[in-house]
N, C-alpha and C positions, 0 to 999 in steps of 0.2 A: 427548608432542605437541609438534611444533615450531611455532613463528609461521608458517612458511610453509605448513604444513599447515592450521592454522588460518585463514589468510588465502586460502589458494589453493582450499581444498575446502569447509571446515566452514562458514564465515560465509556464502559464496555460497548454499551449500544451505539453511541456516537462513533467510536472507533470502528465498529463494524460497519456502520452506515457509510462511513468516509471511505472504507477499504472497498466496499461493494461499488460505491459510486465511481472511484478511481479505476476499478476493473471493468466496469461497463463502460466507461468513457473510452478506455483502450480497446475494447472490443468493437465500439462504435467506429473507431478509426479504420478498421477492416471494411467497413461499409462505406465510409466516407472516401477512403483512398483507393481501396481494391475491389469495390463493387461487391462486397460479401464474399469474396474469395478468401475463405478462412484457412483451408489447408492446401489448396492446389498450387500449380505453378505460379510464380509470382511475375506479373507483367508490370511495367512502369506505372506509376500512378498518374493520374491527369495532370498535365503541366509539367511533368518531369523533363529535365534536360535530354538531349539526344545521348543515346549511349556512348560512353567513352568521354563525353564532355565534363562530367564531374563524377568520377568513379565512387560508388559507395563504399562506406568503410566495411571491413570484413565483420559479419555477425555469425553467431554460431547456428542460427537458423534464418530463414527468410522472414523479413519484417512482418508479413501477414501472420505467420505462425507464432512469432514472438507476442503480437497483440493477444492472440488466443490464450497463449501460456500466461500472459501477464493478467489476463481476466480469470482464468482458472486459479492461480496463485492467491489473487487477491479475494476471490470467492472463498477460497478454503481459509484464509486469514480472517475473513469477516465472520465465518461460521466459527472458527476458534476464538474469536473475541467475543462472540455471544455466548458460546457454551463452554468456553475454556475454563471458566470459573468453578464450574461443577466438575469438570473432568481433571483439571490440574491442580485445583487448591491453591495452596501457596506457591506454586510454581506457575501461576497465570502469567507472571512477568515475562517468561519465556516467548508467549505470543506477541508481546510488545517488542521485545527485541528482534524477533523474526519480522515483524512489520517494518522496523527501522532498517533492517538490512534489506528487504525487498525494495523499500522506498529508495535507498541508497543505490542499488543496482539499476533500478528504472531511471533515476535522475543520470546516472554515469552513462547509460545507453543513451539518453536523449541527448547529452552532450556530445557523445560519439558520433551521432547522426548530425551534428552541426545544428542542434536546437531548432527543428522544425515546429512550425505553428499553423498547421492547416486549419483554416477557419477559426483561429483563435483557441483551438482545442489543445493544443501543447500548453499554452499558458494556463488554461483552465485546470488541465491535469496538475500542473505544478502548484497551482493555488489550493486545490484539493489536498495534495500532498503536504504541502506546508501545514494546513490546519489539522491534518492527520497526525503530523509529528508533534506538533504542539499538545495535541489530546493525548497521545501515547506517552509523552514526556510527563504530562500532568498526572496521568494514571501511574506511571512508575513511581513518581514522586510520592503520590498518594499511598501506594501499595508499601514502599519502603518506609515511608514515615509511620505508618500505622504498625508495621512489624517493629520499628524501634520502640514505639510507645508500648506495645504489648511486651517487649522484653524488658522494657525499664520498670513497667509496673510489676511484672512477675518477679524481678530480682528484688524489688523493694518488699514485696508480700514474704519472700523467703528469707529476707534478712531479719 
């Protein structure tokens, strides 16, 4: 398998698959924690402490809606990873940067919520995100090293 195939097809496919898996995992948390309440009023998840005992941190949206938003964002990023090469050309790296930003925001939110781990899903999501970040960094390295190689060979040809 050549580096071009790895960079051109395999890494974007893997990145898209991992992004989709992370989004689906976050959507499944709506069903695990909130019994499928995707957009409605948020009640306490099963096994939550009594109201006022451990006040939740301030969030921009209720947690169930944040899980849906996370799913939608990761779904869009997965599609961008799969089809971004055709649409963005040399700027495909922007999708990778967007994925890194979204993973960082997701991780920050998880820490703000005091690192919950219902049924081990919190750690599973972090594991997927670690592999996703590694794949994205490999793809970025591959994209930029290929660009450097092309620039070096074109400057030598012009000399």
